[in-house]
Every structure is written in structure tokens, then in C-alpha cells.
C-alpha positions as CSV (number, residue, x, y, z in Angstrom):
1,M,115.1,-21.9,289.7
2,T,112.9,-20.7,287.2
3,Q,112.0,-21.1,283.2
4,A,114.1,-18.5,282.6
5,E,116.7,-19.3,284.2
6,R,117.2,-22.6,283.0
7,R,116.9,-21.5,279.7
8,R,119.1,-18.8,279.9
9,N,122.2,-20.4,277.7
10,A,122.8,-19.1,274.5
11,R,120.5,-20.9,271.5
12,V,121.1,-20.5,267.6
13,E,119.1,-21.7,265.3
14,F,120.6,-24.8,263.0
15,K,119.3,-26.1,260.2
16,T,119.8,-30.1,260.2
17,T,118.4,-33.1,262.2
18,V,118.8,-35.8,264.6
19,K,117.8,-39.4,265.4
20,L,116.6,-40.3,268.6
21,K,116.4,-43.5,270.0
22,F,114.5,-44.0,273.0
23,S,113.8,-47.2,274.4
24,D,110.6,-48.2,272.8
25,H,111.0,-46.1,269.4
26,L,113.5,-44.4,267.2
27,Y,112.9,-41.1,265.5
28,E,114.7,-40.6,262.2
29,H,115.1,-37.2,260.1
30,C,113.8,-34.5,262.9
31,A,114.6,-31.3,262.6
32,I,115.3,-29.0,265.0
33,K,114.7,-25.8,266.2
34,N,117.5,-24.4,267.9
35,L,120.5,-25.6,269.4
36,S,122.9,-25.1,272.7
37,V,125.4,-26.5,274.0
38,K,123.4,-27.6,276.8
39,G,120.5,-29.1,274.7
40,L,118.0,-29.3,271.9
41,F,114.5,-28.3,270.8
42,V,113.3,-30.8,268.6
43,L,110.2,-30.1,266.3
44,D,106.8,-32.7,266.1
45,I,107.4,-34.9,268.5
46,T,104.6,-34.6,271.0
47,D,104.1,-38.2,272.1
48,R,106.6,-38.0,274.6
49,Q,107.0,-37.2,278.6
50,Q,109.2,-34.9,280.7
51,G,111.9,-37.1,282.3
52,E,112.3,-39.4,278.9
53,K,115.9,-40.5,278.5
54,C,117.1,-40.7,274.9
55,E,120.1,-41.2,272.6
56,I,120.5,-38.6,270.4
57,S,122.4,-38.3,267.0
58,L,122.9,-34.8,265.5
59,Q,123.9,-35.4,261.7
60,L,126.1,-33.1,260.0
61,T,126.6,-33.4,256.0
62,G,128.8,-31.2,254.6
63,S,129.9,-30.6,251.0
64,S,132.7,-33.8,251.2
65,S,132.2,-35.5,254.6
66,E,129.6,-36.6,256.9
67,L,130.1,-36.0,261.1
68,V,127.6,-37.4,263.7
69,L,127.5,-35.8,267.2
70,I,126.6,-38.4,269.6
71,M,124.8,-37.0,273.3
72,K,122.6,-38.8,275.6
73,G,119.7,-36.8,277.0
74,V,116.0,-36.1,278.7
75,I,113.2,-34.4,278.0
76,A,113.3,-31.1,280.0
77,R,110.0,-29.8,278.5
78,T,107.2,-30.8,276.1
79,T,105.5,-28.0,274.1
80,P,102.7,-28.8,271.3
81,E,105.4,-27.7,269.1
82,G,107.9,-30.8,269.8
83,I,110.4,-31.1,272.8
84,G,113.5,-29.5,274.6
85,I,116.0,-31.8,274.9
86,H,118.8,-31.1,278.3
87,F,122.8,-32.9,276.9
88,E,123.6,-35.4,279.9
89,E,126.5,-36.8,278.4
90,I,128.6,-35.7,275.4
91,N,131.9,-37.2,274.3
92,F,134.7,-34.6,274.2
93,D,134.8,-34.6,269.9
94,S,131.2,-33.9,270.0
95,F,131.3,-31.5,272.5
96,Y,134.2,-29.5,270.7
97,H,131.9,-29.9,267.6
98,L,128.6,-28.4,268.8
99,K,130.7,-25.7,270.5
100,N,132.1,-24.4,267.3
101,I,128.7,-25.1,266.1
102,V,127.0,-22.6,268.6
103,Y,129.6,-20.1,268.4
104,Y,129.8,-19.4,264.7
105,N,126.4,-19.6,264.5
106,S,125.7,-17.0,267.2
107,E,124.9,-13.4,267.1
108,D,127.0,-12.8,269.8
109,P,129.7,-15.5,270.1
110,D,131.7,-13.4,273.0
111,T,129.2,-13.8,275.3
112,L,129.1,-17.2,275.3
113,A,132.5,-18.2,277.6
114,E,130.1,-18.4,280.6
115,D,127.8,-21.5,279.0
116,Y,131.1,-23.4,278.1
117,L,133.1,-22.7,281.3
118,E,129.4,-24.0,282.5
119,A,129.3,-26.7,280.1
């Protein structure tokens, strides 16, 4: 599978922060570049290796409430800009909210059906 095939899932720009918990380190308030139903790209973390597993807490803050999506993932790629994380586990509630975030921030939501079926 080529890099282009692995990265074909719809990505959206979404401004929020995540907390990443590795076995040896906790990163808090990390900015993300983009998000999909299969993973996300975290900016400015350059000291990790491909294949490392982590717990991800994606924080969503509204005007009257706060919601945290919890996932488990693995670093799929590293770049000088940051790390790409592929989601390996996600509970139903977190997936429901994640799917809606991607849908409502997509330029073409109708093309997302295939991504959701494969997730």
C-alpha cells in the first residue's frame, strides 16, 4: 500500500488540543494540524518513533460544556513538523463525536460515507 493510499481518508482542519500519554511521557496541550476518522496529525512533537503506542485525549470545549474524546493510537509517521497517529481503538461515543466533527468541517461531506464504512 502506498503512502497516498494509506492517507486517502478525508482530513479536516480542526483547531483544538490533545493530550498524548506514552509509556514514558505525557504531552499536554498539543496542537493538531488535521483530523480524520482514522487518525490525526500532532504538531511540534519530534522526539518519538514510528510504531510507538499512546493514549489520546482530544479536548472539545463549548460555551457551556467540555467534552473529551478518548482513543488509543500508534504513530504511523514522523516528520520534522510532528507526528501522524493512526487510531487503533476508539469507543462508540468518541467515534460518534469524531465522525460529526469531520463531517461538519469537511468541504465535501457526501464523500465521507466510504471512510465511515471502513472505520
